[in-house]
C-alpha positions in Angstrom: 28.4 -18.6 3.3 27.5 -22.3 3.4 24.3 -23.6 4.9 23.4 -27.0 6.0 20.7 -29.0 4.2 17.6 -29.7 6.3 17.9 -33.1 8.0 15.4 -35.7 6.9 12.5 -36.3 9.3 10.7 -39.6 9.8 7.9 -40.6 7.5 4.5 -39.1 8.0 2.6 -40.6 10.9 5.9 -41.5 12.8 6.4 -40.0 16.2 8.8 -37.1 16.0 11.1 -35.8 18.7 10.2 -32.3 19.7 13.1 -30.7 17.9 12.2 -32.7 14.7 8.6 -31.5 14.9 9.8 -27.9 15.4 12.1 -28.2 12.4 9.3 -29.7 10.3 7.0 -26.9 11.4 9.7 -24.4 10.4 10.0 -25.9 7.0 6.2 -25.7 6.6 6.1 -22.1 7.7 8.7 -21.2 5.0 6.7 -23.0 2.3 3.5 -21.3 3.4 4.9 -17.8 3.6 7.1 -18.0 0.4 5.4 -20.6 -1.8 5.9 -24.2 -2.6 9.1 -23.5 -4.6 10.8 -22.0 -1.6 14.3 -23.2 -0.7 14.9 -23.7 3.0 18.2 -24.4 4.7 19.5 -24.6 8.2 21.9 -21.8 9.2 25.6 -22.5 9.3 26.6 -22.3 12.9 30.3 -21.7 12.7 30.1 -18.5 10.6 27.7 -16.7 8.4 25.6 -13.6 8.2 21.9 -13.7 7.2 19.9 -10.7 6.4 16.1 -10.5 5.9 12.7 -10.4 7.3 11.6 -12.9 10.1 8.7 -14.9 8.7 8.0 -17.1 11.6 8.9 -18.9 14.8 8.4 -22.5 16.1 9.1 -23.9 19.5 12.9 -24.2 18.8 13.5 -22.3 15.6 13.3 -18.8 13.9 12.6 -18.7 10.2 14.1 -15.9 8.1 13.6 -15.0 4.5 16.9 -14.2 2.8 17.2 -12.3 -0.4 14.4 -11.4 -2.8 13.9 -15.0 -4.1 11.8 -17.4 -2.1 14.6 -18.6 0.1 14.6 -19.1 3.9 17.1 -20.0 6.5 16.2 -21.7 9.8 18.0 -20.6 13.0 18.1 -22.7 16.1 16.9 -20.6 19.1 19.3 -22.4 21.5 22.2 -20.7 19.7 21.2 -17.3 20.9 22.8 -16.0 24.1 20.7 -16.4 27.2 20.4 -12.6 27.6 19.0 -12.3 24.1 15.9 -14.5 24.6 13.7 -11.7 23.2 13.8 -13.3 19.7 13.6 -11.3 16.5 10.0 -10.2 15.9 8.1 -11.6 12.9 7.7 -9.0 10.1 10.8 -7.1 11.0 14.2 -7.3 9.1 17.2 -8.6 11.1 20.8 -9.3 10.5 21.7 -12.6 12.3 25.3 -13.5 12.4 27.2 -16.4 13.9 30.4 -16.4 15.8 31.8 -19.3 17.8 28.5 -21.2 17.4 26.5 -18.4 18.9 23.9 -16.3 17.0 23.5 -12.5 17.4 20.5 -10.7 16.0 20.4 -7.0 15.2 17.4 -5.2 13.7 18.0 -3.7 10.3 16.6 -0.2 10.1 15.9 1.3 6.7 17.9 4.5 6.9 16.7 5.9 3.6 13.1 5.7 4.5 13.7 7.1 8.0 15.6 10.0 6.6 12.8 10.7 4.1 10.2 10.7 6.8 12.1 13.2 8.9 12.3 15.8 6.0 
């Protein structure tokens, strides 16, 4: 799975395009939630599966923690199908996979814990 590096944004004080501001905000959310050492990448659109908790949303992006280390991936909301505009909820774990430049999100349910609760 390859992820794209976050594109550089204009210098502080420069006027940002809305998508640039959203991307900058997404990066800030990741650093705030996971710490200054957090690594943040943009999801690979052509293929890839990302699993983890959703840690935030911006106008144009979804931020997801991946793995146990302070790593996050940023997903573009415009890659989700029009019928799936109920974006993944913050605090819940999701699997987001890409196929033909479209993203599909499925909630990850913790089977072990659910089975233990039902006993």
